[in-house]
Each structure stands twice: as structure tokens, then as C-alpha cells.
C-alpha positions in Angstrom: -8.1 5.9 0.5 -11.8 5.5 0.0 -13.5 4.9 -3.1 -14.0 1.4 -4.1 -11.4 0.2 -6.2 -11.6 -2.8 -9.2 -8.9 -4.6 -9.9 -6.9 -4.4 -13.1 -6.5 -8.3 -13.9 -10.9 -9.5 -13.8 -12.2 -6.9 -12.5 -13.3 -7.9 -8.8 -13.8 -5.2 -6.4 -10.0 -4.9 -4.5 -10.1 -4.5 -0.4 -7.3 -3.4 1.8 -4.9 -5.2 3.7 -3.5 -4.1 6.5 0.1 -4.7 6.4 2.3 -7.3 4.1 4.2 -9.5 6.5 7.7 -9.8 6.6 9.9 -8.2 9.3 6.8 -7.5 11.4 7.2 -3.9 11.2 4.6 -1.9 8.3 6.4 -1.7 5.0 7.3 1.7 4.1 8.9 3.9 0.9 11.8 4.6 1.4 13.9 7.3 -0.4 18.0 9.2 -0.7 18.0 10.9 2.3 15.0 9.4 4.1 14.6 7.8 7.7 12.0 5.2 8.3 10.0 7.8 9.9 10.1 9.8 7.3 8.8 7.1 4.4 5.7 7.0 3.2 3.5 3.8 3.7 3.1 1.3 0.9 -1.0 0.2 1.4 -1.7 -3.1 0.2 -5.4 -4.4 -1.6 -5.6 -8.1 -2.5 -8.7 -8.9 -5.2 -11.1 -10.8 -3.4 -11.7 -12.2 -7.0 -8.9 -14.1 -8.1 -6.2 -12.6 -5.5 -3.9 -10.1 -7.1 -2.0 -7.8 -5.2 -1.1 -4.1 -5.7 0.5 -2.0 -3.6 -0.7 1.7 -3.1 1.5 5.0 -1.7 0.6 6.8 1.0 2.4 9.9 0.5 3.4 11.8 3.6 3.4 15.5 4.1 6.9 17.0 3.4 8.7 19.2 6.8 9.2 22.5 5.9 
């Protein structure tokens, strides 16, 4: 995710954060049938201007 993202609320620049902190592990999206290691990673972005937070999903390639 290298492109500069604009805030949908104020138009400011969105900055990628390292992690969402809550339980000391990276946030992942688990779907039916997934185990933790196969889950998609969630990447948080925040607006430098207004603080708006938006989450993006980094999809993993399916195992064959």
C-alpha cells in the first residue's frame, strides 16, 4: 500500500499505523474455516489532520 491515501472525512493525508493495540497481537480478520495464521492481516490508517481511522485488509493468497 504505497499510494498516498486521502481522508474521506476532511481530505487530509492518511498515514499507515503499525498495529492496532488491544491484545498484544496484530489484528487479523478470521473468516469461517480460517485459523489464525491463514487469516488476512488488517492494516490501520489514520488521518494526520482529524484523526479519522480506516482499516484495510491485506489479503493472503489461497493455498492450493
